[in-house]
Biotite code that builds the C-alpha atoms (Angstrom):
import biotite.structure as struc

atoms = struc.array([
    struc.Atom([-0.069, -0.245, -0.175], chain_id="A", res_id=1, res_name="MET", atom_name="CA", element="C"),
    struc.Atom([1.151, 3.657, -0.729], chain_id="A", res_id=2, res_name="SER", atom_name="CA", element="C"),
    struc.Atom([0.767, 6.587, 0.416], chain_id="A", res_id=3, res_name="HIS", atom_name="CA", element="C"),
    struc.Atom([0.726, 9.610, -2.094], chain_id="A", res_id=4, res_name="THR", atom_name="CA", element="C"),
    struc.Atom([0.772, 13.446, -0.682], chain_id="A", res_id=5, res_name="ARG", atom_name="CA", element="C"),
    struc.Atom([-1.642, 15.744, -1.126], chain_id="A", res_id=6, res_name="HIS", atom_name="CA", element="C"),
    struc.Atom([-2.156, 19.186, 0.594], chain_id="A", res_id=7, res_name="GLY", atom_name="CA", element="C"),
    struc.Atom([-2.049, 23.034, 0.902], chain_id="A", res_id=8, res_name="LEU", atom_name="CA", element="C"),
    struc.Atom([0.348, 25.543, 2.804], chain_id="A", res_id=9, res_name="SER", atom_name="CA", element="C"),
    struc.Atom([0.224, 28.908, 3.347], chain_id="A", res_id=10, res_name="ILE", atom_name="CA", element="C"),
    struc.Atom([2.967, 31.380, 4.872], chain_id="A", res_id=11, res_name="GLY", atom_name="CA", element="C"),
    struc.Atom([3.575, 34.709, 4.854], chain_id="A", res_id=12, res_name="ILE", atom_name="CA", element="C"),
    struc.Atom([5.880, 37.286, 5.902], chain_id="A", res_id=13, res_name="GLU", atom_name="CA", element="C"),
    struc.Atom([6.764, 41.088, 6.396], chain_id="A", res_id=14, res_name="ARG", atom_name="CA", element="C"),
    struc.Atom([9.453, 42.782, 4.799], chain_id="A", res_id=15, res_name="MET", atom_name="CA", element="C"),
    struc.Atom([8.463, 46.948, 6.740], chain_id="A", res_id=16, res_name="GLU", atom_name="CA", element="C"),
    struc.Atom([6.012, 47.078, 4.998], chain_id="A", res_id=17, res_name="PHE", atom_name="CA", element="C"),
    struc.Atom([5.068, 44.520, 2.719], chain_id="A", res_id=18, res_name="ASN", atom_name="CA", element="C"),
    struc.Atom([3.435, 41.266, 3.446], chain_id="A", res_id=19, res_name="PHE", atom_name="CA", element="C"),
    struc.Atom([4.192, 38.197, 1.059], chain_id="A", res_id=20, res_name="PHE", atom_name="CA", element="C"),
    struc.Atom([1.950, 35.524, 1.301], chain_id="A", res_id=21, res_name="MET", atom_name="CA", element="C"),
    struc.Atom([2.947, 31.849, -0.521], chain_id="A", res_id=22, res_name="THR", atom_name="CA", element="C"),
    struc.Atom([1.162, 29.492, -1.647], chain_id="A", res_id=23, res_name="MET", atom_name="CA", element="C"),
    struc.Atom([2.074, 25.556, -1.833], chain_id="A", res_id=24, res_name="LYS", atom_name="CA", element="C"),
    struc.Atom([0.573, 23.012, -3.175], chain_id="A", res_id=25, res_name="ALA", atom_name="CA", element="C"),
    struc.Atom([1.092, 19.555, -2.938], chain_id="A", res_id=26, res_name="ILE", atom_name="CA", element="C"),
    struc.Atom([-0.195, 16.657, -5.344], chain_id="A", res_id=27, res_name="GLY", atom_name="CA", element="C"),
    struc.Atom([-3.761, 16.161, -6.523], chain_id="A", res_id=28, res_name="LYS", atom_name="CA", element="C"),
    struc.Atom([-5.625, 18.404, -4.225], chain_id="A", res_id=29, res_name="LEU", atom_name="CA", element="C"),
    struc.Atom([-9.190, 16.760, -2.835], chain_id="A", res_id=30, res_name="THR", atom_name="CA", element="C"),
    struc.Atom([-13.164, 19.057, -2.397], chain_id="A", res_id=31, res_name="HIS", atom_name="CA", element="C"),
    struc.Atom([-11.538, 18.892, 1.532], chain_id="A", res_id=32, res_name="GLU", atom_name="CA", element="C"),
    struc.Atom([-8.253, 20.888, -0.023], chain_id="A", res_id=33, res_name="ASP", atom_name="CA", element="C"),
    struc.Atom([-10.407, 23.496, -1.793], chain_id="A", res_id=34, res_name="TYR", atom_name="CA", element="C"),
    struc.Atom([-13.617, 24.117, 0.949], chain_id="A", res_id=35, res_name="GLU", atom_name="CA", element="C"),
    struc.Atom([-10.583, 24.810, 3.855], chain_id="A", res_id=36, res_name="SER", atom_name="CA", element="C"),
    struc.Atom([-8.423, 27.155, 1.187], chain_id="A", res_id=37, res_name="ILE", atom_name="CA", element="C"),
    struc.Atom([-11.085, 30.359, 1.850], chain_id="A", res_id=38, res_name="ALA", atom_name="CA", element="C"),
    struc.Atom([-10.234, 29.928, 5.962], chain_id="A", res_id=39, res_name="PRO", atom_name="CA", element="C"),
    struc.Atom([-6.576, 29.721, 5.626], chain_id="A", res_id=40, res_name="MET", atom_name="CA", element="C"),
    struc.Atom([-6.314, 32.899, 3.803], chain_id="A", res_id=41, res_name="ILE", atom_name="CA", element="C"),
    struc.Atom([-8.481, 35.038, 6.012], chain_id="A", res_id=42, res_name="ASP", atom_name="CA", element="C"),
    struc.Atom([-7.076, 33.546, 9.172], chain_id="A", res_id=43, res_name="SER", atom_name="CA", element="C"),
    struc.Atom([-3.278, 35.063, 7.197], chain_id="A", res_id=44, res_name="ALA", atom_name="CA", element="C"),
    struc.Atom([-4.630, 37.600, 6.481], chain_id="A", res_id=45, res_name="LEU", atom_name="CA", element="C"),
    struc.Atom([-6.646, 38.671, 10.363], chain_id="A", res_id=46, res_name="ILE", atom_name="CA", element="C"),
    struc.Atom([-4.971, 42.176, 11.023], chain_id="A", res_id=47, res_name="GLY", atom_name="CA", element="C"),
    struc.Atom([-4.016, 43.693, 7.909], chain_id="A", res_id=48, res_name="ILE", atom_name="CA", element="C"),
    struc.Atom([-5.861, 46.053, 6.686], chain_id="A", res_id=49, res_name="GLN", atom_name="CA", element="C"),
    struc.Atom([-5.266, 47.197, 3.242], chain_id="A", res_id=50, res_name="GLU", atom_name="CA", element="C"),
    struc.Atom([-4.830, 44.120, 0.952], chain_id="A", res_id=51, res_name="ALA", atom_name="CA", element="C"),
    struc.Atom([-3.298, 44.996, -2.413], chain_id="A", res_id=52, res_name="LYS", atom_name="CA", element="C"),
    struc.Atom([-2.359, 42.214, -4.349], chain_id="A", res_id=53, res_name="VAL", atom_name="CA", element="C"),
    struc.Atom([0.392, 41.987, -7.180], chain_id="A", res_id=54, res_name="LYS", atom_name="CA", element="C"),
    struc.Atom([1.473, 39.260, -9.013], chain_id="A", res_id=55, res_name="SER", atom_name="CA", element="C"),
])
């Protein structure tokens, strides 16, 4: 029996007045993984008052 890893990790870093959020997906994500994405992002961004997205 083999196990396949899958999941999502979210990190946030601060450099002076800038915040950087990273997301890393591993393997094939399940429906349950997708359902957990929004709360993880909300939790990572608590306390940030003005969010601007740059890609």
